[in-house]
N, C-alpha and C positions, 0 to 999 in steps of 0.2 A: 689916739684917745678912745675913737665909739667904742672898739672891743671891749674895754677894761669894763666899764658901767653896764656892757652886755651879758658879759662873763659874771660880773657880779649878781647879775641877777637871775640867770640859771641856776647859779652855785644855791643862790639863798634857797631857789624855789625847791632846789633838788634836797637842801637838807631838811627842811622840813617837810617835805612829802616825803622822806626816810623816815623822819622821827614820827611822823603819824602812820604810815603804814606799817611801820616795826614795830611798834607798839598793840596797835590792833590786831592784826595778822595770828599771833600766836593764841590769842584769845579766842579769836574767832574758829583757829583749828580746832580748839580744845571744846570748843562751844558744838562745832557740828559733828565733831569724835563722840562726845558724849551721847548726842540726840541721835543720830544714826550708827553709830557704832560700825562705823567705816569710814576707812578712808578716800572711797570715791569722791562724795562732797566735800573734801580737802582740795580732791586734787581737781575738780570744778573749780572751786574759788580760785584756785591759781590759776585756772585757764581764762575764767573772767579775769582778773586783774591783769594776765599776758595780754589780753583782747583790747582791753582799754589803753595800756600802754602802746599797743601797736597802732590802734587810731590816733592817738595823742600825739606819734610819730610823723606816723602819715600825712597828718595835717601841718605840718612843717612846710615853712617855704626855702627852698632853694637859693642860699645867697652866694652862691659860687662867682657868678658874674657882676654883682652888685657892688659899687661903689659905696663900700658900709659907714663913708665919712659923711655920705648925704641922707643916712638913715635918721629919721624922725625931723628931717626937714621939712619947711613947705615945702610943694612943688606947683607949678604952674599949669595945671592942665591945656589941652586945647581949646578951651572956650574963654581961656584969660583969666580963670578964676583961680582962687587957690584952693591945692586939694592936699591931704595929708597924705604921703608914703608910710608906708608902713613894711 
């Protein structure tokens, strides 16, 4: 069951970001081409977007060896106080 809400959250984020980026990118490309009369700034724009995506992907945590049923449940740390797992 924990996989379903997680997948839905990722899917909603993906869909909303594709709408936002998909609407702005062609407008940005036309504006850059009109201003600079070259395709190079468009290439830089795409490269910067790719770098932002790479940073986002590298910041993800690996969940291969985690029990996903316990994700989001309070855990007790060494001091016997509650700590939030993420």
